[in-house]
N, C-alpha and C positions, 0 to 999 in steps of 0.2 A: 491628521487630515482625513476626512471621510470621503469615500467615493460616492456616497449618496447625498443628495441634497436633502434638507429637512422634510420637504414635501414627499419625496419618494420613501424616505424612512418611515414617516408617519403612516403612509398608505400601506406599506409592507407590514408594519406592526399591527395595524387595524385588521388587515386581512388574516394575519396569523392568529390573532386573538379570536376572530370570528370562526375560523376553522377549528380551533380548540374548543370553543363553546358548542359548535355543531356536533363535534365528536362526543363531547360529554353528554349532550342531550340524547344522542343515539345510544350511547352506552347505558345510560340511565333508563331508557325506554320512554322518554317523554311523549313522543308522537303516538305510540301505541296506547299509552295510558290515556291520552286525550281522546282517542277514537274508540276506546274499548266498548263503551255503551252502544255505539253505532254498529260495531263489528260483531258483538255478541250474538245477535239473532242470525247472522250470516254464517256462523261457525257450524260445522257438522256436530251432530249430537255427541259423537264419541270424543270430539275435541273439547266440547263443553264439559263432558263428564270427567275428563282427565283434569281440566283446570279446576273444576269443583272439588275433585279429590285432593288436589294440592292444597287448596284453600282449607278444606275440612281438616287436613292433617297438619297444616302449618308448614309444609315443606316447600321451600322456594326452589329446591334443586333435587335431582335424582340421577341415578345411573341406569342406563338401558342400552340395548343394542343400537348401533348407529343407523341401521337401515329400516326401521319400523315406519310404515306409511303414515300412521297417526302422527308420529313425531315430526316427520318430514313436512306434513301439512302445517303444523304449528310453527315450525322453523320458518317456513316460507311466509307465514303471516306475521312473523317477528314476535310471536307470543312466547316462544322459547328461544334460547340462545345457547350456543356452545361457549364454554369459557374461553377466554383469550388464550391463544397459544396452542390450541388443539387442532389437529388436522392431519392430512396426509394419509399414508398407508396404514398407520396404527389405528386411526379412527375408523377407516373402512373395514378393517379386519376384526375389530374388537368392540367392546362396549365403551361408551363415552358418557360424560356427564352433560346434563341439560340444566338450564336455570331460567327462571323468569327474571327479567330486568327489574331493578328496584322500583321504578315509578309504575311499571305495569303491575307489579305485585301489590302495591298500595291500591291501585285502581281496582284490582280483583277483589281486594278486601272490602272495598266500598260498594261493589256492584251487587245488587240484590240477587240476581240470578246465579251468582257464583257461590252462594252460601246455602245450597239446598241439599247437599249430600251428607248423610250421617257418617261419622268417622269409621265405623266398621265396614260399610260399603266402600268407602274411600280407600281404606287399607287394602281391601281385596283387589280393587281395580289397580292400585299402584303395584301390588305384588305381581299381578298379571303382566303389566307393562315392563317392570324391571327384571322379571325373571325370564322373559322370552328371549 
């Protein structure tokens, strides 16, 4: 015997499936990927430079200090993410990894303005960010 009538059960399952799909879209970066061409001109030049450097070197992720203002800006705009499970005191006191969500990474690959940095310049910029 079920405590739910079929209508309540069906509504619950539909709501749960929708929440799962919304979470998957967020994790994959679907929204930022869709809006990247519109957001690109609004980014600060240093933010665009870092994203160009990632594209030029093919690096979707990197390790750097937690409190760099450049990275905080990209995190706030959802262009960079912390890997799941990182946080707390360890992250504030140390270095952490950053990653571009998969759909956002693909959108960066396809965006003309993101492919303008030569690999040598890109490596230099990434060394500066990751060694500070």
